[in-house]
C-alpha positions as CSV (number, residue, x, y, z in Angstrom):
1,M,0.0,0.0,0.0
2,T,1.0,3.6,-0.3
3,I,-0.2,7.1,0.7
4,D,-2.0,9.3,-1.8
5,P,0.1,12.5,-1.7
6,H,-3.0,14.7,-2.1
7,T,-5.8,13.0,-0.2
8,L,-3.5,11.4,2.4
9,E,-5.6,8.2,2.2
10,I,-4.0,4.8,2.1
11,V,-4.3,3.3,-1.4
12,P,-3.2,0.1,-3.2
13,D,0.3,0.0,-4.8
14,L,1.8,-3.4,-5.4
15,A,-1.5,-4.8,-4.1
16,E,-4.5,-4.9,-6.4
17,S,-6.7,-5.1,-3.3
18,V,-6.6,-5.9,0.4
19,R,-9.8,-7.2,2.1
20,A,-10.5,-7.9,5.8
21,E,-11.9,-11.4,6.3
22,S,-12.2,-10.6,10.1
23,A,-10.7,-8.3,12.7
24,L,-7.6,-10.5,12.7
25,V,-7.3,-11.7,9.1
26,H,-6.5,-9.7,6.0
27,V,-5.9,-11.0,2.5
28,A,-3.9,-9.1,-0.1
29,T,-4.1,-9.8,-3.8
30,L,-1.0,-8.7,-5.8
31,R,-1.2,-7.1,-9.2
32,R,-0.6,-9.4,-12.1
33,D,2.9,-9.8,-13.7
34,L,4.8,-7.8,-11.1
35,T,8.6,-7.9,-11.3
36,F,11.6,-6.5,-9.4
37,S,13.9,-4.0,-11.1
38,D,16.3,-6.9,-12.2
39,G,13.5,-8.7,-14.0
40,T,12.9,-11.3,-11.2
41,P,9.2,-12.1,-10.8
42,L,7.6,-10.6,-7.6
43,H,5.5,-13.3,-6.0
44,A,3.6,-13.7,-2.7
45,R,6.6,-15.5,-1.2
46,D,8.7,-12.3,-1.5
47,V,6.0,-10.4,0.4
48,V,6.0,-13.1,3.1
49,A,9.8,-13.0,3.4
50,T,9.8,-9.2,3.6
51,F,7.5,-9.1,6.6
52,E,9.2,-12.0,8.3
53,G,12.5,-10.2,7.8
54,L,11.1,-7.0,9.4
55,A,10.1,-9.0,12.5
56,D,13.4,-11.0,12.6
57,P,15.4,-10.1,15.8
58,A,18.6,-11.2,14.0
59,L,18.1,-8.5,11.3
60,G,17.5,-5.8,14.0
61,S,15.0,-3.7,12.0
62,V,13.9,-0.5,13.7
63,Y,10.4,-1.4,12.6
64,A,10.5,-4.9,14.3
65,R,8.1,-3.8,17.1
66,N,5.5,-2.7,14.6
67,Y,5.4,-6.1,13.0
68,A,5.6,-8.3,16.1
69,R,1.8,-8.3,16.1
70,L,1.8,-10.5,13.0
71,R,0.9,-14.0,14.1
72,S,1.5,-15.4,10.6
73,V,2.0,-14.3,7.0
74,V,1.3,-17.1,4.5
75,A,1.4,-17.2,0.7
76,L,-1.8,-18.9,-0.5
77,D,-0.6,-18.8,-4.1
78,D,1.7,-16.6,-6.2
79,R,-0.5,-13.6,-5.9
80,T,-2.3,-14.0,-2.6
81,V,-1.0,-13.3,0.9
82,R,-2.9,-14.0,4.1
83,F,-2.0,-11.9,7.2
84,E,-3.1,-13.0,10.6
85,L,-2.8,-10.6,13.6
86,D,-2.6,-11.5,17.3
87,A,-5.2,-8.8,18.1
88,P,-7.3,-6.3,16.2
89,H,-5.2,-3.4,14.9
90,A,-7.0,-0.6,13.0
91,T,-3.8,0.8,11.4
92,F,-2.9,-2.5,9.7
93,L,-3.3,-1.1,6.1
94,T,-0.9,1.7,6.9
95,D,1.6,-0.9,8.2
96,L,1.5,-2.4,4.7
97,E,3.3,0.8,3.4
98,V,6.6,-0.9,3.3
99,P,8.9,-1.7,0.3
100,V,8.9,-5.4,-0.8
101,V,12.3,-7.0,-1.3
102,R,13.3,-10.3,-2.9
103,A,13.0,-13.3,-0.6
104,E,16.8,-13.9,-0.7
105,D,17.4,-10.3,0.5
106,A,14.7,-10.2,3.3
107,H,16.8,-11.4,6.2
108,R,20.1,-9.7,5.5
109,R,21.4,-6.2,5.6
110,L,22.0,-4.8,2.1
111,A,25.3,-3.1,1.3
112,W,23.5,-0.6,-0.9
113,R,26.5,1.7,-1.2
114,E,28.3,-1.1,-3.0
115,R,25.5,-2.2,-5.3
116,P,22.0,-0.9,-5.9
117,P,19.3,-2.7,-3.9
118,I,16.7,-4.7,-5.9
119,G,13.3,-3.3,-5.4
120,A,10.0,-2.9,-7.3
121,G,9.5,0.9,-7.1
122,P,9.6,3.5,-9.9
123,Y,13.4,4.1,-9.6
124,V,16.6,2.2,-9.2
125,L,19.3,3.7,-7.0
126,G,22.3,4.8,-9.0
127,D,25.3,6.8,-7.7
128,A,24.9,7.7,-4.0
129,N,27.2,9.5,-1.7
130,A,27.1,12.3,1.0
131,R,26.6,15.0,-1.7
132,H,24.0,13.5,-4.1
133,V,21.8,10.6,-5.0
134,T,21.0,9.6,-8.5
135,L,17.8,7.8,-9.4
136,E,17.2,6.0,-12.7
137,A,13.8,5.0,-13.9
138,N,12.9,1.3,-13.4
139,P,11.6,0.2,-16.8
140,R,9.8,-2.7,-15.1
141,W,7.8,-0.6,-12.7
142,H,4.1,-1.6,-12.7
143,G,3.1,2.1,-12.9
144,G,4.7,2.5,-16.4
145,V,7.4,4.9,-17.3
146,A,8.3,7.4,-14.5
147,R,7.4,11.0,-15.3
148,H,11.0,12.0,-14.8
149,P,13.3,9.2,-16.0
150,R,16.4,10.4,-14.3
151,V,16.6,12.4,-11.1
152,Q,19.6,13.7,-9.2
153,L,19.0,14.8,-5.6
154,D,21.7,17.2,-4.3
155,V,22.4,17.7,-0.7
156,V,22.9,21.4,0.0
157,R,22.8,22.3,3.7
158,D,22.9,26.1,3.4
159,D,19.8,28.1,2.5
160,N,21.5,30.8,0.5
161,T,23.6,28.3,-1.5
162,R,20.4,26.3,-2.3
163,A,18.8,29.5,-3.7
164,L,21.9,30.5,-5.6
165,R,22.0,27.1,-7.3
166,L,18.5,27.4,-8.5
167,L,19.0,30.9,-9.7
168,G,22.2,30.0,-11.4
169,G,20.6,27.1,-13.4
170,R,22.3,24.3,-11.5
171,A,19.0,22.9,-10.1
172,D,15.5,22.6,-11.4
173,A,13.4,22.3,-8.3
174,A,13.5,22.5,-4.5
175,L,10.7,21.0,-2.3
176,N,10.4,22.6,1.1
177,A,14.0,23.7,0.9
178,V,13.8,27.4,0.3
179,P,13.0,29.5,3.4
180,P,10.1,32.0,3.3
181,L,12.4,35.0,3.3
182,L,14.0,33.9,0.1
183,L,10.8,33.0,-1.8
184,P,10.3,36.5,-3.2
185,L,13.5,36.0,-5.3
186,F,11.6,33.3,-7.2
187,E,8.2,34.8,-7.2
188,D,9.6,37.8,-9.0
189,D,11.6,35.7,-11.5
190,E,9.7,34.7,-14.6
191,R,12.0,31.6,-15.0
192,F,10.4,30.0,-11.9
193,E,7.1,29.2,-10.3
194,V,6.3,28.9,-6.6
195,R,3.7,26.2,-6.1
196,A,2.1,25.3,-2.8
197,A,-0.3,23.0,-1.1
198,P,-1.6,22.8,2.5
199,G,1.1,21.1,4.6
200,I,0.8,18.3,7.1
201,G,3.9,18.9,9.2
202,T,3.4,20.7,12.5
203,T,5.8,23.1,14.1
204,Y,5.4,23.0,17.9
205,L,6.8,23.9,21.2
206,G,7.4,20.9,23.5
207,F,7.5,21.1,27.3
208,H,9.3,19.0,29.9
209,T,6.1,18.4,31.9
210,E,8.0,17.4,35.0
211,R,9.9,20.8,35.0
212,V,7.3,23.2,33.6
213,P,4.0,23.2,35.5
214,L,0.7,23.2,33.6
215,Q,-0.1,26.8,34.6
216,V,3.2,28.0,33.1
217,R,2.5,26.0,30.0
218,Q,-0.9,27.6,29.7
219,A,0.6,31.0,30.2
220,I,3.1,30.4,27.4
221,A,0.3,29.2,25.1
222,H,-1.4,32.6,25.5
223,A,1.8,34.6,25.3
224,I,2.9,33.5,21.9
225,D,1.4,35.5,19.0
226,R,1.4,32.7,16.4
227,A,-0.4,34.8,13.8
228,A,2.3,37.4,13.9
229,L,5.1,34.8,13.6
230,V,3.4,33.2,10.6
231,E,3.1,36.5,8.9
232,T,6.5,37.9,9.7
233,K,8.6,34.7,9.6
234,L,6.7,32.6,7.1
235,G,5.3,35.2,4.8
236,G,1.8,33.9,5.7
237,R,2.5,30.4,4.3
238,A,1.1,28.4,7.2
239,A,-2.1,27.7,9.0
240,L,-2.4,28.0,12.8
241,A,-2.7,24.7,14.5
242,E,-4.1,23.3,17.7
243,S,-3.4,19.6,16.9
244,W,-0.8,17.6,15.1
245,I,-3.6,16.1,12.9
246,P,-3.7,18.1,9.7
247,R,-6.7,20.3,8.8
248,D,-9.3,18.5,6.7
249,H,-7.8,15.1,7.7
250,W,-10.5,12.6,8.5
251,A,-9.5,12.6,12.2
252,D,-9.1,16.4,12.6
253,A,-11.1,17.6,15.6
254,G,-11.3,21.2,14.3
255,L,-10.0,22.7,17.5
256,E,-9.5,26.5,17.5
257,P,-6.0,27.7,18.3
258,T,-5.5,29.2,21.7
259,P,-5.8,33.0,21.3
260,H,-2.9,35.4,21.8
261,D,-3.7,37.1,25.1
262,A,-0.9,38.6,27.1
263,D,-3.1,39.6,30.0
264,A,-4.4,36.0,30.3
265,A,-0.8,34.8,30.3
266,R,0.1,37.1,33.1
267,G,-2.9,35.9,35.0
268,F,-1.7,32.3,34.9
269,L,1.7,33.4,36.0
270,R,0.4,35.2,39.1
271,E,-0.1,31.9,40.8
272,Q,2.9,30.1,39.5
273,R,5.9,31.7,37.9
274,P,9.2,30.1,36.9
275,D,11.9,30.8,39.5
276,R,14.7,30.5,36.9
277,P,15.2,31.1,33.2
278,L,13.7,28.3,31.0
279,L,16.0,26.5,28.6
280,L,14.6,26.5,25.1
281,R,16.4,24.0,22.8
282,V,16.2,24.3,19.0
283,S,18.2,23.1,16.0
284,A,21.1,25.1,14.7
285,D,19.2,26.0,11.5
286,R,19.3,29.8,11.3
287,F,15.7,30.2,10.4
288,R,14.5,28.0,13.3
289,V,16.8,29.9,15.7
290,S,15.2,33.2,14.6
291,I,11.8,31.8,15.4
292,A,13.0,30.6,18.8
293,R,14.4,34.0,19.6
294,A,11.1,35.7,18.6
295,I,9.2,33.3,20.9
296,A,11.7,34.1,23.7
297,A,11.0,37.8,23.2
298,M,7.2,37.3,23.4
299,L,7.6,35.3,26.6
300,R,9.9,38.0,28.1
301,E,7.0,40.5,27.6
302,V,4.9,38.5,30.1
303,G,7.7,37.9,32.6
304,V,9.1,34.6,31.5
305,T,12.9,34.6,30.9
306,V,14.1,32.1,28.2
307,D,17.6,31.1,27.2
308,V,17.7,29.9,23.6
309,R,20.3,27.1,23.0
310,P,20.8,25.9,19.4
311,S,22.3,22.5,18.8
312,E,23.1,20.2,15.9
313,P,20.3,17.6,15.3
314,G,22.1,14.6,16.8
315,T,23.0,16.5,20.0
316,L,19.6,18.1,20.2
317,I,17.6,14.8,20.0
318,A,20.0,13.0,22.4
319,D,19.6,15.8,25.0
320,L,15.8,15.9,24.6
321,N,15.7,12.1,25.1
322,E,17.7,12.5,28.3
323,G,15.5,15.4,29.5
324,R,18.0,18.2,29.3
325,F,15.5,20.9,28.3
326,D,12.5,22.9,29.6
327,L,11.1,23.9,26.2
328,C,12.0,22.8,22.7
329,L,11.0,24.0,19.2
330,L,10.6,21.1,16.8
331,Q,8.6,19.9,13.8
332,V,6.7,16.7,13.4
333,P,6.9,16.0,9.6
334,E,3.6,14.2,9.1
335,V,0.7,12.6,11.0
336,I,-1.2,10.6,8.3
337,E,-2.2,7.7,10.5
338,P,-3.4,9.2,13.9
339,H,-2.1,6.1,15.8
340,V,1.3,7.7,15.5
341,L,0.3,10.0,18.4
342,S,0.9,7.0,20.7
343,W,4.6,7.1,19.7
344,F,4.9,10.6,21.1
345,F,2.4,10.7,24.0
346,A,1.7,7.2,25.3
347,S,3.1,6.6,28.8
348,D,5.2,3.6,27.7
349,R,6.9,5.7,25.0
350,V,9.1,7.8,27.3
351,P,12.7,7.4,26.0
352,G,14.9,5.2,28.2
353,V,16.6,1.9,28.5
354,G,14.5,-0.6,26.6
355,N,11.9,1.9,25.5
356,G,11.3,3.0,21.9
357,G,9.4,6.2,21.6
358,A,9.5,9.9,21.4
359,N,7.5,10.9,24.5
360,R,10.2,13.4,25.5
361,W,7.8,15.4,27.5
362,R,7.6,12.6,30.1
363,L,3.8,12.7,29.9
364,R,2.0,9.9,31.7
365,D,-1.8,10.0,31.5
366,P,-3.9,6.8,31.8
367,A,-7.0,8.4,30.3
368,L,-5.0,9.4,27.1
369,D,-3.3,6.0,27.0
370,A,-6.8,4.3,27.0
371,L,-8.0,6.6,24.2
372,L,-4.9,5.8,22.1
373,E,-5.3,2.1,22.6
374,R,-9.0,2.2,21.7
375,G,-8.0,4.1,18.5
376,R,-5.6,1.4,17.6
377,T,-8.1,-1.4,17.9
378,A,-11.4,0.1,16.8
379,S,-12.2,-1.0,13.2
380,D,-15.0,1.4,12.4
381,R,-13.9,4.7,10.9
382,A,-16.7,6.6,12.7
383,D,-15.6,5.2,16.1
384,R,-12.0,6.1,15.4
385,V,-13.0,9.6,14.5
386,A,-14.8,10.1,17.8
387,I,-11.9,8.5,19.7
388,Y,-9.2,10.7,18.1
389,H,-11.3,13.8,18.6
390,D,-11.4,13.0,22.3
391,A,-7.6,12.3,22.3
392,Q,-6.9,15.7,20.7
393,R,-9.1,17.5,23.3
394,R,-7.3,15.6,26.1
395,L,-3.9,16.7,24.7
396,R,-5.0,20.3,24.7
397,E,-6.0,20.0,28.4
398,L,-2.7,18.3,29.3
399,L,-0.6,20.6,27.0
400,P,2.6,18.4,26.7
401,V,3.2,20.2,23.4
402,L,1.8,23.4,22.0
403,P,1.1,23.1,18.2
404,L,2.0,26.4,16.6
405,W,1.3,26.0,12.8
406,Q,1.3,23.8,9.8
407,E,3.5,25.2,7.1
408,E,2.5,24.9,3.4
409,S,4.4,22.4,1.3
410,V,6.2,24.8,-1.1
411,L,7.8,23.8,-4.3
412,V,10.1,26.2,-6.2
413,V,10.3,24.9,-9.7
414,R,11.6,25.9,-13.1
415,R,8.6,27.1,-15.1
416,G,7.1,24.5,-17.3
417,L,8.5,21.5,-15.4
418,A,5.8,18.9,-14.7
419,L,5.9,18.4,-11.0
420,D,3.0,18.4,-8.5
421,V,3.2,19.6,-4.9
422,P,2.7,16.7,-2.5
423,R,0.9,17.5,0.7
424,D,3.0,14.8,2.4
425,G,6.3,16.3,1.3
426,R,7.4,13.0,-0.2
427,L,9.1,12.6,-3.6
428,G,6.7,10.1,-5.1
429,V,5.4,12.8,-7.4
430,L,8.6,12.6,-9.4
431,A,7.4,9.3,-10.8
432,R,3.6,9.8,-11.2
């Protein structure tokens, strides 16, 4: 299965169809005449081996826990695969969004830098190093000929250099890679188009809930003028958010953002005020640092002192996992399947020895845990909608994170180049 880049719904890819025989049993039928990029036929046994490999402790896949719930995966014939779960799991179709590999490759790590991996997608990996990746169209792809038969993806870490490469004719497109302050260069240049679609990634302020009391978190929520930040920092290219679930997603509760109200913020702080400066962690990206400093200035206006500390991504995430922060400015790239909320907010997802998860806020709430578990097991869409609406309202009450806005997915592209803007920010639109 795969995600439609515009509707965000899960749709068939290598599968022709997937049907639920019961809450525990799903049967997938593959498309006819599928092959891998080397011409090897793609059969149900390859699918079985792929999922067995993902769950194999010897392989050590980071996704192993996701597929431990599979009781069995069986090939009924060359085109039919039967999946049996150990318990109902509503997100199972989303779990099928995984590349299928040849059976002989499923239980071993691939030295992809030495030779291209064999897959069944629209492209084959060509040259790859720290500076660029080359993709060549897979002539055996079931979707036909890729829209762009050869693609080179260049890694350029500096915003200004990225823009100069585009302007100098050394690149054709940049997806979510040109900061808002530089977009006017391309809007005023007839050689380029700036295309946009509503984004699904959320910029948010995270709180260490054991160090920053709820009343202080509520004060901060009122003190930040999100609309002003969107207008001045993002050029208006974002929608205010009160949840990580994207607007118009089937699970969106439609919550209204907390209004900017400095007097309300000061009211919360009368009863409980930080007795020390709060440490705000942020990536070393200059644009994100500028946002963090603007937030610090807004909090200073209501009497909260904030020290902004930028760090490289690896250091930042390690320190957050260890709890070395009070506030953090981060982005969650996508929430397509709302069950992903459990990864960030369930009590058993606090980072630590033996724990996989990103509940860096140290949030522990049995009521929210129960909602997230019900959302995982409920099979009816209407039931899941109601459950996740309640979960979003509960998160707003607990305030482990403050969603700020969802930035548009912005594509700067040479005029006339056929390339759609994916809401999910992925590069599948290069092929279709």
